[in-house]
C-alpha positions as CSV (number, residue, x, y, z in Angstrom):
1,Q,29.5,-4.1,-8.6
2,V,27.7,-2.6,-11.5
3,T,25.3,-0.1,-10.2
4,L,22.2,1.0,-12.3
5,V,21.7,4.6,-13.1
6,E,18.7,6.3,-11.7
7,S,17.6,9.9,-11.9
8,G,14.5,11.9,-11.5
9,V,14.7,12.7,-7.4
10,G,11.6,15.0,-6.6
11,L,9.9,16.9,-4.1
12,V,5.7,17.1,-5.4
13,Q,2.7,18.3,-3.8
14,A,0.1,15.6,-3.4
15,A,-2.2,14.3,-6.4
16,G,1.2,15.3,-8.7
17,S,3.3,13.4,-11.1
18,L,6.8,12.2,-11.3
19,R,8.8,9.8,-13.6
20,P,11.9,8.6,-12.6
21,S,14.2,6.5,-15.1
22,C,16.7,3.6,-14.6
23,A,19.5,2.8,-17.0
24,V,21.0,-0.6,-17.5
25,P,24.9,0.1,-18.3
26,S,26.2,-1.2,-21.3
27,I,28.4,-3.9,-19.9
28,L,25.6,-5.8,-18.8
29,L,23.3,-8.2,-20.6
30,S,19.7,-6.7,-21.7
31,P,17.4,-8.0,-18.6
32,H,14.3,-9.6,-19.5
33,V,12.4,-8.5,-16.0
34,M,12.8,-5.0,-14.6
35,R,11.4,-4.3,-11.4
36,W,10.8,-1.0,-9.1
37,Y,11.3,-1.5,-5.2
38,R,10.5,1.2,-2.7
39,Q,11.6,1.7,1.0
40,A,10.2,4.6,3.4
41,P,11.8,5.0,6.6
42,G,11.2,1.9,9.1
43,N,9.7,-0.1,6.6
44,Q,10.8,-3.0,4.9
45,R,11.8,-2.7,0.9
46,E,8.8,-3.4,-1.3
47,M,8.2,-4.1,-4.7
48,V,6.2,-1.7,-6.3
49,A,6.1,-2.6,-10.2
50,V,7.6,-5.6,-12.5
51,V,7.5,-5.8,-16.1
52,A,9.1,-8.6,-18.4
53,D,9.9,-8.3,-21.9
54,T,7.1,-10.6,-22.9
55,G,4.8,-9.8,-20.3
56,V,2.3,-7.9,-18.8
57,P,3.3,-5.4,-16.2
58,D,2.3,-5.8,-12.5
59,Y,2.0,-3.7,-9.4
60,A,1.5,-3.8,-6.0
61,N,-2.0,-3.2,-4.8
62,S,-1.0,0.5,-3.1
63,V,-0.1,2.0,-6.2
64,K,-2.3,0.0,-9.1
65,G,-4.0,2.4,-11.4
66,R,-1.7,5.3,-10.6
67,F,2.1,3.9,-11.6
68,V,2.9,2.7,-14.8
69,I,6.1,1.1,-15.5
70,S,7.7,0.8,-18.9
71,R,10.8,0.1,-20.6
72,D,12.6,1.9,-23.8
73,F,14.9,-1.4,-25.2
74,A,17.2,0.8,-27.4
75,K,17.8,3.2,-24.5
76,R,18.2,0.4,-21.9
77,T,16.1,2.3,-19.9
78,Q,13.2,1.8,-17.5
79,Y,10.8,4.4,-16.5
80,L,8.4,4.8,-13.3
81,Q,5.7,7.1,-14.3
82,M,4.0,8.1,-10.8
83,N,0.6,9.8,-11.0
84,S,-1.8,10.6,-8.4
85,L,0.9,10.9,-5.6
86,K,0.4,10.7,-2.1
87,P,2.0,11.4,1.1
88,E,2.4,7.6,1.7
89,D,4.3,7.2,-1.6
90,T,7.2,9.2,-0.2
91,A,10.3,6.7,-0.2
92,V,13.6,6.2,-1.8
93,Y,12.7,4.3,-5.2
94,Y,14.8,1.4,-6.4
95,C,15.4,-0.1,-9.8
96,M,16.3,-3.5,-9.8
97,I,17.1,-6.3,-12.4
98,K,18.6,-9.9,-12.3
99,I,20.9,-11.3,-14.2
100,G,21.8,-14.8,-13.7
101,L,22.0,-15.4,-10.3
102,T,23.1,-12.0,-9.6
103,N,20.8,-8.7,-8.6
104,Y,21.7,-5.0,-10.0
105,W,20.0,-2.3,-7.9
106,G,20.2,1.5,-8.4
107,Q,21.5,4.2,-6.0
108,G,18.1,4.8,-5.0
109,T,16.0,8.1,-6.0
110,Q,14.1,9.8,-3.2
111,V,10.6,11.0,-3.9
112,T,8.7,13.1,-1.3
113,V,5.2,13.9,-1.4
114,S,3.9,16.4,0.8
115,S,0.3,17.1,1.7
């Protein structure tokens, strides 16, 4: 199973910013849609941001106005700019793409926001 390559693990104080990234290995086709999920301890995994190559980004209500998803087609990389972070944003963040019927996930990036 091919794994997307994430980077950007971080510990930040509330109101700070982080920008994890996610690279798609060249063995995979370039995806049309890229997503970010997060999972906090004891919670289900939830989608926080999605962007298609021809569409407008969409966000979970909890992060609207604070997070920005973007992608660099040449580098086959997507980013999640996270601003005005709150302690409740603490979670493991995962990027995900779907090619055909298969979902490909990143290994997960721990984001911890202290109050």
